[in-house]
N, C-alpha and C positions, 0 to 999 in steps of 0.2 A: 362423553363425546357425542352421543346421540342427541342430547339436549343442545349442545353447542351447534351441531349441524342443523337442527330444527330452527334454532334462533337465527342462524345465518340465512336459512331458506325463507323464513318469515320476513326478514329485512329485505331480501332480494325480490320477494314476490310483489312488493308495492310498485316496482318498476313496470310490471306488466298488469297493473290494476288489481292485484290480489289484495285480500284483506286478511291479515294475520289473525288467527282465531285462538289457537291453543297449542300447547306442547304435550305430547303423549308418547308413551313408550309401548303402547299395546302391540303395534306391528312388530317392534323390535323383539318383544317377549315372544310373540308367535314365531318369529324367525328362529329364535334360539330353541324354542320347544321343537321346532321342525328339524333341528340338527345344524343350524348355522353357527359357525364358530369364528369366522374371520370377517373383516370389513367387506370382503367380496360379496357375502350374503346380503348385506345391506345395499350394496350397489346394484346387484341383480334385482332386488326388491324394488328399488327406485326406478330402474329402467322398465320393469314390468308395468308399474303404475303409469309411467309416462306413455308407454305404448297403448295402454288401455284408454287413457284420456285422449290421445291423438287419433286413434283409429277405431276405437270401439265405444267412444263416449256416448253416442246416441242410443246404443243398445244397453249400455250400463245404466243409463238414466231410466230405463224401463224396469229395472229390478225393483220389486216391491220393498217398501221400507220395513215391512214386517220380516221379510227374509234377511235383510241386513241386520235388523235388530236381533234376530235369532243367532246370526253369526257372531255378533258382538257379545251376546250372552255366553256363548260357548267359549269365546276367547277370554272373557272376564273370569269364567269359572276355572279355566286352565291356569290363568295368572294368579288366582287367589291363593293357591297352595294352602287350603284350609287346614290340612293336617299339620303343616309347619306353624301356621298361625295359632292353632290350639296349643302346640307345644311351647311356643314363645310366651304364652300367658302364665307359664310357671317360672318365668325368669324373674330377676329382682324387680321390685316395684317401679324403680326408676325407668328401667328398660321397657316395662309394660306400659308406663305412661307415655313414653316416646312413641311406642307402637300404636297405641289407641288414638293419640292426638293426630299422628300422621295419617292414620286410616280415616279418621273422621273428617279431616280437612280435605283429603282426596275426594271423598264422597260429596261433601257439602260445598266446597269451593272449587279447587282444581289441583292438579298434580304439582304444578310449579310452586304454589304457596305451601303445599304440604311438605315438599322436599326442603324448602327454605326453613320452615319452622322446625321440622324434624332434625335437620343438621344442626341448627342453633341449639336446640334442647340437648342433643347428644354431646355437643361441644361443651356446654356448661356442666353437664353431668360428669364428663371426662375430667374437666378441670377440678371439680369438687373431689372426685375419687383420687386423683393424683395428689391433691393437697392433703387429704386425710391419710394417705399412705406415707407421706413424708414425715419423718420423725427426727427430732433434735434432742440429744441426751448428753449429759455429762457422765462420762464413764471412768473417771479417774480412779474411783474406789473399786471398780469391777474389772479393770484392765488386767489385774494380776491373775484373774481366773483364766482357765484354759480357753483359748479361742480356736474353735474347730476350723475356721477358715484360714488360719495361718499355717504356713509350712514349718515355722519354727516354734519352739516351746515358749509359751507366754507365762508359765507359772513362776519363773524366777525373775521376771522383769521388775525393774526398780524405777519408781517415779518420785522425783524430789518433791518436797512439800511446796516449793514455789512454782510448781507446774500443774496446770489443769488440762485435762484431755476432754475434748468435746467431739462427739461423732454425729454425722448426718447420714440418715437413711432416706433415699428417694431423690426426687428432682427438686432443684432450687429454682423456682420460677415465680411469676407474679402472684400465683394463687397460694403460695406457701411462705412468702417472705415475712408476713406479719408474725407467723408462728416462730420463725427463725429469730426475729427481733425479741419476741417475748422470752424465748429460751435464753438468749444472751443476757437479758436483764437479770436473770437469776444468779449471776455471779455476785457473791456477797462482798468479797474483797478482791481487787485486781491481782492476779498472779504475776510473777516475773515473766513466765512464758505461757502462752495459750496455744495448745496444739489442736488443730481442727482436722479430724480424721475424715477423709472424703472418699474412701474406697468404694462406698455404695452409692455415690452420686454420679449419675450418668448424664444429666442434663443441667445446664446452667444458662439462663437467659439474661437479657440486659438488666432486668429488674433485680435478679439475684446477684449479678455482678455489682450493681450499685450498693446492695446491702453489704457485700464484702468490702467495698471501698469505705463505706461508713464505719464498718467494724475496724478496719485498719486505722482510720483516723482516730477512732475512740481509744483503741489500745495504745496508740502513740501518746495520746494525752495522759494516759495512766501509766506511762513508762513500762508498758508490757510489749513483749515481742511476739508477733503472730507467726506460727509455723504451720504449714499445710502438709498433710501426710496423705500419700497414695491418691493423688489427683488423677482422675481418669482422663482419657484423650479429649473428649469434647469440652469439658470445663477448662482444661489446660489450654486448649486452642483459643477459647474465648478470652481467658486472662492474658495470653500473650498478645493477641491482636489489640486489646484495649490498653495495653501498657501497664496493667495491674502488677505483673510480675516484676517489672523494673522498680515499681514503688515498694513492693514487698521485699524484694531482694531474692535472686535466684537461689542463694544459699539457704533460704528459709522454706524451700519446697523440697520435700524428701520422698523417696519411693515408698517407704513403709513406716510403720510406727517405731521400729527400732532405729531407723535413721533419724526420725523426728526427735526421739528422746536423746539420741547422741548430740543432735544440734542443740537441744535444750541444755544439756550439760556444758556444751561449749559456751553458750550465752551466759549461764550462771557463773562459769569460771571467769569469763571476761568481766562480768559485773563485780565479782569479789576482788579481782585484780585492781580495777579502777578505784574501788572503795578503799583498798589498802594504800 
């Protein structure tokens, strides 16, 4: 908000013949160090500067530059928080890289460029981490083992041979969709029913939704029925708003793996009936 206010002030200053020069948060940091916690502190600070310029300007101009430089050195030292800086150097290398690049750009260029580059670097690193944490696995052979996160016993669960169970861990977004596609290509022979377990999926973006649409089209061509299990709130809302659920069929979305397997049994029974 401070940077937005400075930007608006720089734009307005040209009306009065001012020349926008830079954006800095040194005064804001000093305000906070002095105990300021609300926007009122910034307003008081601005009014104080305005009064000095209007009524004490000719005397303020007599202050030696060396004195002002000494004040700025003290402010910079208080802002540096060198003890925290030293501790941050023991962080992961990617975080240290963001820290050092932002620090160097602040000194060599200016704060605005440093913030822009630092935010972009942090965003790219966040996307990479989220992508690495997202996992896609076929768990058909392991589903019979005890699942500690389930409230019901999984040991006696039965999976028909025509059913494959696929589980997703993490967020399905543009940074992870290629791994999702690669995982789905590992299906050797198309099953009658493909269950996608989504209990650990918290985020689904437009790119991830498109991948699900492509998956639905692919399984339809292979005469496979797609069933979704334990879809959380955000992905479910995205699917509803886009019309994906109407394409899939509301009956093919179940609350848990037990309901999904029950739906798979119904699909297999209907298939056998039509075959007879």
